[in-house]
N, C-alpha and C positions, 0 to 999 in steps of 0.2 A: 753318478751321471755317465751314460753311455756315450763314448766317443766314436763317432762314425767316420771311417776312412774310405773315401771313394775308391772303387777298383781302378779307375783310370788314373794315370799319373797326374799330379798337380804341377802344371807347368807355368803357373802365374808368376813365379819368382824369376823366370828367365826372360831375357829381353824381348824375345819374340813369342813368348808363351801366352796362353789364354786367348780370349777374344774380346777386344775392347773397342768402344767408340773412340773416334779421334776427338780430342778436346781442342777443337778448332777455335781459334781466337774469337771469331765473329759469332758462331753459334753459342759460345760460352757467354758472351755479352748479352745475347738475346735471352738466354736462360735466366741470367741475373736480373734482367729488366722484368721478365715475367714474374719472378719471385717478388720483386719490389712492388709491382702493380697489384698483385694479389693480396699482399700484406696491407697495402694502402687501402684496400676496399674490404678488409676482413669483416667489418661490422655490418656490411650490406649483404652478407651471404645468407639469405633466408632459404627456406626449403625450396621455394619456387626458383630462386636463382641457382641453387645447386643443381636442380633438375635441368635447367637451361645449359649449365656448363657441361653436364654429361652429355646431353643431346648434341650440343655443338661439337664436342670431342668426337663422338661416334660418327656423325655425319661428315665432319671434316676428314677424319682418318679414312673412311671408306673411299672417298674421292681421291685424297692425296696419295694413298698407298699404291694405286694402280694408274696414276695420271701420266706417267712417262714410260710405261711399259708396253711395248707393241706386241710382244710375243706371249702375253698372258691372256688367255681367253676364258670366258665364263664367269668373270668376277661379279657381273651385275646381278647374277642370280642370288648372291649372298647378301640379302637385304637386311637380316637381322643382326644387330651388333650389341655387344656388351663390353663395358670397360672392365679391364682385368689388371691385376698386379703383375705386370710383365707377362711373359708367356707361361711361367711356372704354374700359375693359378689354373690356366686352362688344361695344362698336362694333368694336374692333380684331379680335376673333375672328370676328364676323359678316363683316367685310371679307375676312379671311383665308380664310374658307370659301367665299365667293362672288365675291370680287373679280376672280378670273382667269377664271371660267367663266360669269358673268352680267354684265349691265349694271346697275350700282348706280344706284338712283334716290334722290335727295335733293332737298329744297326749297332754293331760293336763300337763304331767310331763316331756315332752321333752325340748329341749333347749329353754330357755326363749325368745330368739330372735323372735321365730315364733309367740309368743303371742303379742309381740310389733308390728309386722307387722300386725297381726289381728286387733289390736285396733286402730292403726294409719291410715291404708290405706284400708283395706277391711273388716270392721267389720260385714258386712251382708253376706260376702262370705266365712267365716271360720266356721268350725264345728269340735268339738273335736271327735276323734275316739270313745271315750267312750260314746258319746251321741246319736249316730245313726250309722246304718250299712253303709257300702260303697255302693254308688249308681253310676249308669252311669252318667257322667257329673262331677264327682269329680276329684281331683288331690291330690295325697298323698305325704307327706314329712315326713320321719321318720328316726331316727338315728339307726345304727347297728354297734357296740354294742349300746344298748339303753342308752341314756344319764342319765336316772334316776337310773339305776342299773349296768351298765357295762356288762350286759348279752344280749342275744338275746331278742328282743321284744316278748311279748306273741303273739303266733299264727302267727309268721312272715310268714311262708310258705303259710298258709291259706290266709293271707291278700294278698300276691303277686299273688296267684292263682286267687283270686276274681278280682284283678286289671287286670290280663290278660284277664279274661272272659268279664269284663265290659269296657275294653279299657280305663283304668284309668292311666294316666301318673304318674310315680313315681320318686322321687328323694331320693336316699339313701345317708345319711350323715354318713361316715365312719371315723369320726375324731378320734375315740378311737380304731380303728381296730389294730393299731400297738403298742398298750399297752396291747393287749389281746392275749389269747391262746385258741384254739379249738373253736373259733366262727364259726358257720355254716351259710353260705350264698350261695344261688344259684342265681348268677347274670345272668343266661341265660333266666330268665323270660323276655318276650318281653315288658312287661309294664315298665321295668326300663329304663328310658331315660337318667338319669344322675347319676353318682357316684362321690361324692365329698369328699374331705379330706383336712386335714391341718396338718402341722407340730407343731402347737402351743401347742398341749398337750404332745408331745413326747420330744421335745427339748425346752430349755430355750429361745425361740424366739418369745413368744407370741405377742410382740409389733412390730415384723417385718412383720406380716400378710403374711404368706407363705402358699399357698394352691393350690389345683389343681381341675379341673373339667374334668371328663372323660365321653365320650359318644361314641356310636357305629358309628354314622355318624355326619357330620357337620350339625348343625342347626344354621344358622347365626343369631346372636343377638349382643347386645352391647359388650359382652365379647370377641367376635371375632374381633371387632374393636380395643379393647385394645391390643389384642395379635397379630394383623396383622403385618407383617414385615415392612409395609410402615409407621406404626404408632408407635408400640412398646411402649405403654403407661405403660407397666408393671414396677414394681419396680425391676429393674435388680440387685440392690444390695442384696435385700431379696432373689431373685432367686439364686444368686451366693452362699449366705450363706447356703440356704437350700440344694443345691447340694453338697456343701463341707461337710456338716454334714451327709448327706446320704451316701456319698462315704466313710466316715471314721467310721460309726457306722452302725451295722446291725439293721434291723427293729425290732428285738426281744431283743435288748440290754437292754432296760429299764425293760422289763418284767423279763428277766432272772436275772438281777442284784437285783431287789427289790421284787421278789415273796416271798422269805422266810420272809422278813420283813413285807409284807402284811399279811401273815398267822399268824405271831406273834402278830401283832396289832389286827387282827380280833379275835384271841383267847382271848386276854386280854380284849377286849371291848364286847365280846359275839356278834360278827357280823358274817354274812356269807360272805366268801371271794367272791368277784366278779370275773368274768372272766377277767375284766380289772384291772390291777395291782394296780392302784392308789386308788381304791375304796373298801369300806366295805359296806355291805348292812344290815341294821338294820330291821329284820323282827319281832322283839319282842317289838318294840316301846320304846326302852331304851332311844332314842335320838329324841323325837318328834320335837325338834327345827330345825332338819335338813330335815324335810319333804318338798318336792318340788311339791306336788300336787298329788302324787301317793299313792300306798298302803304300801310302805316301805319308810325308810329314808336313804339317801345316804351320807356317809362320805368320804371325800377325804383327803388322808394322805400326800400328796406331800410337802406341806409347813412345816409340822411338821418334816418330814424326813430331809429336807434340811436346817432346822434352821431358816426359815423366820418367823416362829411363834413358 
């Protein structure tokens, strides 16, 4: 059996390492309520009922995701939605679509999963953004807020304009969006083909793999087979739990509840508060052990706050 070791350092054993949802007492109780409600009705989940669960999830997520964000424009154009197993399933299909025909562009300090894809499947067709300018024939995958800082990626608008001009397809990973405030994104750029997100960083359901992929029009791929009403291979229990949590908690609940705590920790540790509430950004290299390949070091407070560490 081949053992794969990611190139980026594994920081999950460190107190402020990794990126985790806050296991908030009240959202955890809601999660448990949702599980019990689902199990209590298990015999009633016919094919028609499963289709309703999926549609409810997608419609709820589309509205909930952008409901408290004033500086994100163009989201209404992304009318088509698919349930996904977290964000990783969307990344996989983006790579399957473009990995053999285009040069895949990622950042050195973005989500480590992309570097795994690079090394395992398309080692010759990946190039870090930091190592070459964008060129025609590329495909760009980038997180907003940026995984390494929780803020907008450097020169995001410039990158998207270049992608427009060079017809470079873009996937935006918005997994941290609903933990953030004042993030600015213009989704009206024609280059943006996919907008993806997950509830795993917001609610304590990281093992349930609850995500969504949005696009302007249907592009048939394997994900549509999973979501098709005749198949419905989706995890309808996780979809039910996700909808239950979004229905009971606003998209800015975690940010509002923990913002003061974030500012307190950042002051104590001499960090810059990220726009993403679970992170502090070390620009003075006090904590080099938390470097993820970029110019700064990212500390995640979630497990310290909820007592897991």
